[in-house]
Every structure is written in structure tokens, then in C-alpha cells.
C-alpha positions as CSV (number, residue, x, y, z in Angstrom):
1,X,-60.3,181.0,-149.6
2,X,-62.7,181.1,-146.7
3,X,-61.2,178.2,-145.5
4,X,-57.6,179.3,-145.9
5,X,-59.2,182.7,-143.6
6,X,-60.8,180.3,-141.1
7,X,-57.5,178.4,-140.7
8,X,-55.6,181.8,-140.1
9,X,-57.5,183.1,-137.8
10,X,-57.9,179.9,-135.8
11,X,-54.1,179.4,-136.2
12,X,-53.8,183.3,-134.4
13,X,-56.0,182.3,-131.3
14,X,-53.8,179.1,-130.9
15,X,-51.0,181.6,-130.8
16,X,-52.9,183.6,-128.2
17,X,-53.6,180.5,-126.2
18,X,-50.1,179.0,-126.1
19,X,-48.7,181.2,-123.2
20,X,-51.6,180.4,-120.7
21,X,-50.6,176.9,-121.3
22,X,-47.5,177.2,-120.5
23,X,-48.1,179.2,-117.3
24,X,-50.6,176.5,-116.9
25,X,-47.6,174.0,-116.8
26,X,-45.3,175.8,-115.1
27,X,-48.2,176.1,-111.5
28,X,-49.0,172.4,-112.3
29,X,-45.5,171.4,-111.7
30,X,-44.7,173.9,-109.2
31,X,-47.3,172.9,-107.5
32,X,-47.0,168.7,-107.6
33,X,-43.3,167.9,-107.9
34,X,-42.2,169.2,-104.2
35,X,-43.4,165.4,-103.8
36,X,-40.6,163.7,-105.4
37,X,-38.3,166.7,-104.2
38,X,-38.8,166.0,-100.3
39,X,-36.2,163.5,-99.1
40,X,-33.3,166.3,-101.3
41,X,-34.9,169.2,-99.7
42,X,-35.5,167.6,-96.3
43,X,-31.7,166.9,-96.0
44,X,-30.7,170.0,-97.6
45,X,-32.2,172.1,-95.2
46,X,-31.7,170.1,-92.4
47,X,-35.4,169.0,-91.1
48,X,-37.7,166.3,-90.9
49,X,-39.2,164.8,-94.4
50,X,-42.3,165.7,-92.4
51,X,-41.5,169.3,-91.8
52,X,-40.4,169.5,-95.1
53,X,-43.9,168.4,-96.1
54,X,-45.4,171.5,-94.4
55,X,-44.5,173.4,-97.8
56,X,-47.1,171.5,-99.7
57,X,-49.4,172.5,-97.0
58,X,-48.2,175.8,-96.7
59,X,-48.6,176.5,-100.7
60,X,-52.2,174.6,-100.9
61,X,-53.2,176.5,-98.1
62,X,-52.3,180.1,-99.1
63,X,-53.4,178.8,-102.4
64,X,-57.4,178.1,-101.0
65,X,-57.3,181.6,-99.3
66,X,-56.1,183.5,-102.4
67,X,-57.7,182.0,-105.2
68,X,-61.6,183.9,-104.4
69,X,-60.4,187.1,-102.0
70,X,-57.2,187.8,-105.1
71,X,-59.3,187.5,-108.3
72,X,-62.2,189.8,-106.5
73,X,-59.5,192.6,-105.3
74,X,-58.8,192.1,-109.1
75,X,-61.7,192.1,-110.8
76,X,-61.6,195.3,-112.2
77,X,-58.4,195.3,-113.7
78,X,-57.4,193.6,-117.1
79,X,-56.6,190.4,-117.5
80,X,-53.2,190.6,-119.0
81,X,-51.7,192.9,-116.4
82,X,-53.3,190.7,-113.4
83,X,-51.3,188.1,-115.3
84,X,-48.5,189.2,-115.6
85,X,-48.3,190.6,-112.1
86,X,-49.0,186.9,-111.0
87,X,-46.5,185.4,-113.0
88,X,-44.1,187.7,-111.6
89,X,-45.3,187.2,-107.9
90,X,-44.6,183.2,-108.8
91,X,-41.2,183.5,-110.5
92,X,-40.0,185.3,-107.4
93,X,-41.7,182.7,-104.8
94,X,-39.7,180.2,-107.0
95,X,-36.6,181.8,-106.4
96,X,-37.1,182.4,-103.0
97,X,-37.0,178.5,-102.9
98,X,-34.4,178.1,-104.6
99,X,-32.3,180.2,-103.6
100,X,-33.1,179.4,-99.8
101,X,-30.0,178.2,-97.4
102,X,-33.0,177.7,-94.7
103,X,-36.1,176.1,-94.1
104,X,-38.2,179.7,-92.8
105,X,-37.2,181.0,-96.1
106,X,-38.2,178.1,-98.1
107,X,-41.6,177.8,-96.6
108,X,-41.8,181.7,-97.5
109,X,-41.1,181.3,-101.4
110,X,-43.4,178.8,-101.3
111,X,-46.7,181.1,-99.8
112,X,-45.9,183.3,-102.5
113,X,-45.5,181.6,-105.5
114,X,-48.9,180.2,-103.9
115,X,-50.5,183.4,-104.8
116,X,-49.3,183.9,-108.3
117,X,-50.6,180.2,-108.3
118,X,-54.0,181.0,-107.0
119,X,-54.4,183.7,-109.7
120,X,-52.8,182.1,-113.2
121,X,-54.4,178.8,-113.3
122,X,-58.1,180.3,-112.9
123,X,-57.3,183.4,-114.7
124,X,-56.1,181.7,-117.8
125,X,-59.1,179.6,-118.4
126,X,-61.0,182.5,-118.0
127,X,-59.2,184.4,-120.2
128,X,-58.9,181.3,-122.8
129,X,-62.3,181.7,-123.2
130,X,-63.1,185.2,-123.6
131,X,-61.2,185.5,-126.7
132,X,-62.5,182.8,-128.3
133,X,-65.9,182.4,-129.7
134,X,-68.7,180.5,-128.1
135,X,-68.9,177.4,-130.2
136,X,-64.8,177.2,-130.3
137,X,-64.3,177.3,-125.6
138,X,-64.2,174.1,-124.9
139,X,-61.4,173.6,-128.0
140,X,-59.7,177.1,-126.3
141,X,-60.1,175.5,-122.6
142,X,-59.1,171.9,-123.4
143,X,-55.7,173.6,-125.0
144,X,-54.7,175.7,-121.7
145,X,-56.1,172.7,-119.5
146,X,-53.3,170.4,-121.6
147,X,-50.6,172.0,-119.6
148,X,-52.3,170.7,-116.1
149,X,-52.4,167.5,-117.8
150,X,-48.9,167.6,-119.3
151,X,-47.5,169.0,-115.6
152,X,-48.7,165.5,-114.3
153,X,-47.3,163.8,-117.1
154,X,-44.4,165.1,-117.8
155,X,-43.3,168.2,-115.6
156,X,-43.4,166.3,-112.1
157,X,-41.3,163.0,-113.5
158,X,-38.7,164.9,-115.4
159,X,-38.7,167.8,-112.8
160,X,-37.9,165.0,-110.1
161,X,-35.7,163.1,-112.4
162,X,-33.8,166.7,-112.1
163,X,-33.6,166.7,-109.1
164,X,-32.1,163.7,-108.4
165,X,-29.1,165.8,-109.2
166,X,-30.3,169.1,-107.6
167,X,-33.7,169.7,-106.0
168,X,-32.7,173.5,-106.4
169,X,-32.9,173.3,-110.1
170,X,-36.1,171.7,-111.0
171,X,-37.5,175.7,-108.9
172,X,-35.1,177.2,-111.1
173,X,-36.7,175.8,-114.2
174,X,-39.6,176.1,-112.8
175,X,-39.2,180.3,-112.3
176,X,-38.0,180.0,-116.0
177,X,-41.5,178.9,-117.4
178,X,-43.1,181.1,-115.3
179,X,-40.6,184.0,-117.3
180,X,-41.2,182.1,-120.4
181,X,-45.1,182.4,-120.2
182,X,-45.1,186.2,-119.3
183,X,-43.2,187.4,-122.0
184,X,-45.8,185.2,-124.3
185,X,-48.4,187.0,-122.9
186,X,-46.7,190.9,-123.0
187,X,-46.1,189.7,-126.6
188,X,-49.3,187.4,-128.0
189,X,-51.9,188.7,-125.5
190,X,-54.3,191.1,-126.0
191,X,-55.9,193.2,-123.6
192,X,-59.3,191.6,-122.4
193,X,-61.8,192.9,-120.5
194,X,-63.8,190.2,-117.9
195,X,-67.0,191.0,-115.6
196,X,-66.0,191.8,-112.3
197,X,-67.7,189.8,-109.4
198,X,-67.3,190.7,-105.9
199,X,-66.1,188.9,-103.3
200,X,-69.5,188.1,-101.6
201,X,-71.0,187.4,-105.1
202,X,-68.1,184.3,-105.0
203,X,-69.3,183.2,-101.7
204,X,-72.4,183.7,-102.1
205,X,-73.1,179.7,-104.2
206,X,-71.7,178.7,-100.0
207,X,-75.7,179.2,-99.1
208,X,-76.6,176.3,-100.7
209,X,-76.2,172.6,-98.9
210,X,-75.9,170.7,-102.3
211,X,-73.3,172.7,-103.8
212,X,-71.2,172.4,-99.9
213,X,-72.0,168.9,-100.0
214,X,-70.4,168.5,-103.2
215,X,-67.3,170.6,-102.0
216,X,-67.5,168.6,-98.8
217,X,-66.7,165.4,-101.0
218,X,-64.3,167.3,-102.9
219,X,-62.4,168.1,-100.4
220,X,-62.1,164.9,-99.1
221,X,-61.1,163.2,-101.5
222,X,-58.3,165.2,-101.9
223,X,-57.6,165.0,-98.6
224,X,-57.2,161.6,-98.9
225,X,-55.0,161.6,-102.1
226,X,-52.7,163.9,-100.6
227,X,-51.9,162.1,-97.4
228,X,-50.5,159.9,-99.7
229,X,-49.1,161.7,-102.6
230,X,-46.9,164.1,-100.6
231,X,-45.3,161.5,-99.3
232,X,-44.7,159.7,-102.7
233,X,-40.4,159.2,-101.8
234,X,-41.1,157.4,-98.3
235,X,-44.2,155.4,-99.3
236,X,-42.5,153.6,-102.3
237,X,-39.1,153.9,-101.1
238,X,-39.2,149.7,-100.1
239,X,-39.7,149.0,-103.8
240,X,-37.6,152.8,-105.3
241,X,-34.1,152.3,-102.3
242,X,-35.0,155.8,-102.7
243,X,-33.9,156.6,-105.9
244,X,-34.7,159.3,-107.5
245,X,-34.5,157.6,-111.2
246,X,-37.2,155.1,-109.8
247,X,-39.3,156.9,-108.0
248,X,-39.5,159.0,-111.4
249,X,-40.9,156.2,-112.9
250,X,-43.4,155.5,-110.5
251,X,-44.1,159.1,-111.3
252,X,-44.3,159.0,-114.5
253,X,-46.8,155.4,-114.2
254,X,-49.5,157.8,-112.1
255,X,-49.1,160.4,-114.6
256,X,-49.7,158.2,-117.2
257,X,-52.9,156.4,-115.4
258,X,-54.2,160.6,-114.5
259,X,-53.6,161.1,-118.5
260,X,-55.9,157.8,-118.6
261,X,-58.3,158.9,-115.8
262,X,-59.2,162.0,-117.6
263,X,-59.7,160.9,-120.8
264,X,-62.1,158.4,-120.2
265,X,-63.6,160.6,-117.5
266,X,-65.0,162.9,-120.4
267,X,-66.1,159.7,-122.1
268,X,-68.1,158.4,-119.0
269,X,-69.6,161.1,-118.3
270,X,-70.9,162.3,-121.0
271,X,-72.4,158.5,-121.4
272,X,-73.5,157.5,-117.5
273,X,-74.9,159.4,-114.7
274,X,-72.0,161.6,-113.4
275,X,-72.7,160.4,-109.5
276,X,-71.6,156.4,-111.1
277,X,-68.4,157.9,-112.2
278,X,-67.5,159.4,-109.1
279,X,-68.9,156.3,-106.6
280,X,-66.5,153.9,-109.0
281,X,-63.5,156.6,-109.0
282,X,-64.1,156.4,-105.0
283,X,-64.4,152.5,-104.3
284,X,-61.4,151.8,-106.8
285,X,-58.8,154.8,-104.9
286,X,-60.5,153.1,-101.4
287,X,-59.3,149.9,-102.4
288,X,-55.7,151.1,-104.5
289,X,-54.8,153.1,-100.6
290,X,-56.1,150.1,-98.7
291,X,-53.2,147.7,-100.4
292,X,-50.6,150.2,-100.4
293,X,-48.2,148.3,-98.4
294,X,-48.3,145.0,-99.9
295,X,-48.3,147.2,-103.4
296,X,-45.3,149.1,-103.0
297,X,-42.9,145.9,-102.3
298,X,-41.7,145.3,-105.8
299,X,-41.0,147.8,-108.9
300,X,-43.7,145.7,-110.5
301,X,-46.3,146.2,-108.0
302,X,-45.8,149.6,-107.6
303,X,-45.7,150.5,-110.9
304,X,-49.0,148.7,-111.2
305,X,-50.4,150.1,-107.6
306,X,-49.4,154.0,-109.5
307,X,-51.4,153.6,-112.9
308,X,-54.3,152.4,-110.8
309,X,-54.3,155.0,-108.2
310,X,-53.6,157.9,-110.9
311,X,-56.3,156.6,-113.4
312,X,-58.9,155.9,-110.7
313,X,-58.5,159.4,-109.0
314,X,-58.7,161.1,-111.9
315,X,-61.7,159.9,-113.2
316,X,-63.1,162.0,-110.0
317,X,-62.8,165.0,-110.7
318,X,-64.9,165.9,-114.1
319,X,-67.8,164.5,-112.8
320,X,-67.6,166.5,-109.2
321,X,-67.2,169.6,-111.8
322,X,-70.4,168.3,-113.4
323,X,-72.6,167.6,-110.9
324,X,-71.5,171.7,-109.6
325,X,-72.2,173.5,-112.7
326,X,-75.4,171.4,-113.5
327,X,-76.7,173.0,-110.3
328,X,-76.2,176.6,-111.0
329,X,-74.8,176.6,-114.5
330,X,-75.4,180.5,-114.4
331,X,-72.9,180.8,-111.9
332,X,-70.6,178.1,-113.0
333,X,-67.2,179.8,-113.3
334,X,-67.9,180.9,-109.8
335,X,-68.5,177.6,-108.6
336,X,-65.6,176.3,-110.5
337,X,-63.7,178.5,-108.3
338,X,-64.6,178.1,-105.6
339,X,-63.9,174.0,-106.6
340,X,-60.2,174.9,-107.3
341,X,-59.9,176.6,-103.8
342,X,-61.2,173.6,-102.3
343,X,-59.0,171.8,-104.2
344,X,-56.3,172.8,-102.8
345,X,-57.7,173.7,-99.0
346,X,-58.0,169.1,-99.4
347,X,-54.2,168.9,-100.6
348,X,-53.2,171.3,-97.9
349,X,-55.7,169.1,-95.0
350,X,-53.8,165.7,-96.8
351,X,-50.5,166.9,-96.7
352,X,-50.6,168.5,-93.0
353,X,-52.3,165.4,-91.6
354,X,-49.4,163.1,-93.5
355,X,-46.8,165.3,-92.4
356,X,-48.7,164.4,-89.2
357,X,-48.8,160.4,-89.6
358,X,-45.5,159.3,-91.3
359,X,-43.7,159.0,-88.2
360,X,-45.9,156.5,-87.4
361,X,-45.6,154.5,-90.3
362,X,-46.6,154.1,-93.9
363,X,-49.5,151.7,-92.7
364,X,-51.7,154.1,-90.6
365,X,-50.8,156.2,-93.7
366,X,-52.3,154.5,-96.4
367,X,-54.9,153.7,-93.8
368,X,-55.7,157.1,-93.2
369,X,-55.6,157.7,-96.9
370,X,-58.2,154.7,-97.6
371,X,-60.4,156.0,-94.6
372,X,-60.9,159.0,-95.6
373,X,-62.0,158.2,-99.6
374,X,-64.3,155.7,-98.6
375,X,-66.3,158.2,-96.3
376,X,-66.3,160.6,-99.2
377,X,-67.7,157.2,-100.9
378,X,-70.5,157.0,-98.1
379,X,-71.0,160.8,-98.1
380,X,-71.4,160.9,-101.4
381,X,-73.8,157.8,-101.4
382,X,-75.7,159.7,-98.9
383,X,-76.0,162.9,-100.3
384,X,-77.1,161.5,-103.6
385,X,-79.9,159.9,-102.3
386,X,-81.2,163.4,-99.6
387,X,-81.1,165.6,-102.7
388,X,-83.3,163.2,-104.9
389,X,-85.9,162.8,-102.1
390,X,-85.8,166.7,-100.8
391,X,-85.8,168.0,-104.9
392,X,-89.5,168.8,-105.2
393,X,-89.5,170.8,-102.2
394,X,-85.9,173.2,-102.7
395,X,-85.0,176.2,-101.5
396,X,-86.8,179.3,-103.1
397,X,-83.5,180.8,-105.6
398,X,-81.9,177.5,-105.7
399,X,-82.1,175.5,-108.2
400,X,-82.4,171.9,-108.7
401,X,-80.0,169.2,-109.4
402,X,-79.8,167.9,-112.4
403,X,-81.0,164.1,-112.5
404,X,-78.2,162.6,-114.2
405,X,-76.1,164.2,-111.6
């Protein structure tokens, strides 16, 4: 009887998490799928692919700015109410893009959806930890995070394939997912109160040189990745011939590599110093970006390239989060929130820079991407050695970094 009661209780918690997972899936798909739709969007709105790429830049930059600001402004409100409001904004933004007849309207829609997205993922994760008991929180986080992982492995390729028929259908589908998540949250999620955190408190960790160093590395890595990923269509065109079905296959391989990298990263980060895992991923990505032009000449080579890139790139996220949390465990929620904002800042920098470089050729684009990742690798080595040297005299009030980091 006791076992049956526990099973029923866990099932009830799991049901409450499903709408949060759907919300994370919708945001993840919306964030990434535009890259696969850029050529079609550019043609439809009569702008260049580089200009269309600024839809990614604008989204990411708005996301980065809005994440800490909106979270602080809504900190005293019931979490379910905030989530429903954020999903409503998210849906409106995607509908604006879906019906856009001109580029400015599409860009405005992306900015609106970014404001909603900035709240949805971080609040979904925080809510998941609040409704699960302490010994089940990691499992609850894994359920919600699965939405982001599935978005990479399934949502983006499927959205790109649908977009090959009509890119607007993909945006309508994403908006529909937002509506579905909102209905689930309204029905299944209880009212949840979380401690309010002011904007000043959220930004306080930036006073630490260690935090700034780690976040700077994150920004460099994401800038490197999105310089190429945003323009994955033209980058892989020699192999795909611009066909949506072939591009979809490339994105599937990237997604599978990402999924594998995320799984492997967890095991490696638990077994080895996180910085060693990070340096490995950075090294492999640097080499992968450096051979982009050669690797994208045939379907076989480009699929292998996509798998390796996804795997190595997703090795880096978990070690970076571990290093942040190890620096100040008591401020983990705030630090991870800042990390999400910086991730989007890196996306904005990479997509914006890529749009400027793309007219000069894929070779230049890939070289800049490889150079930024190589710089991230050098900064990682330098800051790690410097921290270890200075650990004995760290600033008062700033905890020393975990030795394993």
C-alpha cells in the first residue's frame, strides 16, 4: 500500500511538470528553428539572409536584457500567474512573426516573443524545484530540461522540414505549443510562491572577477557557435544544395550529437575536474570549426561534422554551470540565471557578427568562429591558473572556487 501511495504521489508531481516541459520545448524550438528557416524567410520578406539573421540577434539580445529585469519585476507575484502571462506574450510574438508581411513586423514579433521566453525557461526550472521534494529536485529539473533537449534533437529538424513547405506554418505550430503549455499550467499547476529577488541582488555576483571570467568564457563560446549555426543553411549549401530535407538531416545529426554530448558531459563532469571537460570540448569545437569548408562539401562529411560539433559543443555547458555553482553555492539560482542571460548575449553577438561576415564567404565565417573558440580556450586556461594562484588571498565575502573546477 505504501509503495502504491508513493507511486501515485510521484505520478501527480510528474503530471504537474509536463506543462513546464512543453513550455521549455516551445521556447527551445522557437529559439533555434529560425536558423533553419532563414533562407525561406529572407526570400519571403525580400531581404538578404544576413538581414534575416538579425531576427536571431534581436531575439537573443532582448532575451539577455529582459531575463533579469522581468524576473526581478515579477518576483513578488504568484509563479503560475507569471508563467501564464509570459506564455501569452510568447504566443502573441510568434503569431506576429507568422503573419508578418514585412521584415519590421517579423522583427518586432521576435522581440515580443523573446520577452516571454526570457521568463518561461528559468521560471519553469525554479517552479519544478519548488513543487518537488528536496531528494527529487534533480529528477524534476531533468524532466523540464528534457524539453530543451528534445527541442534540439526533434523540434528544430521537424520545424525546418515543415518550413520547407511554408515557414509560417512552423511559427504557427510554435505558437500552438505555447497555448497548449498555458492550458496545462492553468489546469495542472498549483499556485507557487518563490522568494523575491531584486535586480540589484541578481546582478550582485557580477562584482566577482571569477564570475565575470566564467561568464565571459560562456559568451565567447556561444558567440563562436552562433556565428556559424545561425547561418547553417548557407554554410552547408555545398552539400545540401539548399534542399530543406537535406538540411533537416544535418540538423537531426547536430541534435543527436548534442543529446549525446549532454549525456556524456554529466558523467565526465562527475568523474573529472570540470575544467578538463571544458577544455576538451573547446579544443574539439575549435578544430571542427576550422575544417568547416572541407567538411561541408559532401553529405557524408557534413553529417559527421554536425554530429561532432553538437557533441563537443554540448560538452561545455554543464562544466560551466558547475564552475559557477561551485564558486558560490548559496547563490546558485542567481548565478544560473545570469548564465542564461549571458548565453543569449553570446547568441546575439554571434548571429550579429555572422550576418556581417557572411557576405565575405563561409571560409571567413568559419575562421572567425574557430578563432573565438580558441580564444575561449586560452582564457579558460589563463583564468583557471590565475584563480588557483590567488585562491589563498581571495577577496573577503567572495568564496573560493571549488578545487575540482
